[in-house]
C-alpha positions in Angstrom: -12.3 -8.1 -13.1 -10.0 -5.1 -13.4 -7.4 -5.5 -16.1 -4.4 -4.6 -14.0 -3.7 -3.6 -10.5 -1.8 -0.6 -11.8 -5.0 0.7 -13.5 -6.8 1.0 -10.2 -8.1 4.3 -8.9 -9.1 5.3 -5.4 -12.8 4.6 -5.9 -11.9 1.0 -7.1 -9.6 0.6 -4.1 -12.5 1.6 -1.8 -14.7 -1.0 -3.6 -12.1 -3.6 -2.9 -11.9 -2.5 0.8 -15.7 -2.8 1.1 -15.7 -6.1 -0.6 -13.1 -7.3 1.9 -15.3 -6.2 4.8 -18.2 -8.1 3.3 -16.0 -11.2 2.9 -14.8 -11.0 6.5 -18.3 -10.4 7.9 -19.7 -13.3 6.0 -17.8 -15.7 8.2 -18.3 -15.6 12.0 -14.8 -17.0 12.6 -13.1 -14.4 10.2 -15.2 -11.6 11.7 -14.3 -12.5 15.3 -10.6 -12.8 14.5 -10.6 -9.5 12.6 -12.4 -7.6 15.3 -10.1 -9.0 18.0 -7.0 -8.1 15.9 -8.3 -4.7 15.1 -9.4 -4.0 18.6 -12.9 -3.0 17.6 -16.4 -4.1 18.4 -19.4 -4.7 16.0 -20.8 -1.2 16.6 -17.5 0.5 15.8 -17.1 -1.7 12.7 -20.5 -0.8 11.4 -19.9 2.9 12.1 -16.5 3.0 10.4 -16.9 0.5 7.5 -16.6 3.3 4.9 -13.5 4.7 6.5 -10.2 4.1 4.6 -8.5 3.1 7.9 -11.1 0.3 8.6 -10.8 -0.9 5.0 -7.0 -0.9 5.2 -7.1 -2.8 8.5 -9.4 -5.4 6.9 -7.2 -5.8 3.8 -4.1 -6.1 6.0 -6.0 -8.8 7.9 -6.7 -10.7 4.7 -3.1 -10.3 3.5 -1.8 -11.7 6.7 -3.0 -15.2 5.7 -2.2 -16.6 2.3 -5.2 -19.0 2.5 -7.7 -16.2 3.3 -6.2 -13.8 0.8 -6.4 -16.3 -2.0 -10.0 -17.2 -1.1 -10.9 -13.5 -1.2 -9.2 -12.7 -4.5 -10.7 -15.9 -6.1 -14.2 -14.9 -5.0 -13.7 -11.4 -6.3 -12.0 -12.3 -9.5 -8.9 -10.3 -8.5 -5.2 -11.0 -7.9 -3.1 -10.4 -4.7 -1.6 -7.5 -6.5 -5.1 -5.8 -6.6 -5.2 -6.1 -2.8 -1.7 -4.6 -2.5 -2.6 -1.7 -4.8 -5.9 -1.1 -2.9 -3.9 -1.0 0.3 -1.4 1.4 -1.2 -4.2 3.8 -2.5 -6.2 3.6 0.7 -3.1 4.6 2.7 -2.8 7.7 0.6 -0.3 6.5 -2.0 -0.7 7.4 -5.7 -0.9 4.9 -8.5 2.2 6.2 -10.2 4.5 5.5 -7.2 3.4 1.9 -6.7 6.0 -0.9 -7.3 
């Protein structure tokens, strides 16, 4: 586990984004809900999985449900702040301006 969310760099944010995609795709219900909310199909998801926009959409999807977010962070050994910081970095923010 990362020591602190504020220690995160962009590569670690991408790792969390990819882990979120793996978490979502591991459950048919979560996957179906995510794709419907994101307006994408399975082919598009596979082609864009490494894109920051897709990872951001996935992390936003997880963050929208406390239950799902907590399940994800528990599985990954993270905190909700790690998800918030990953979102911030994937959206182009720097680590120094995160609050």
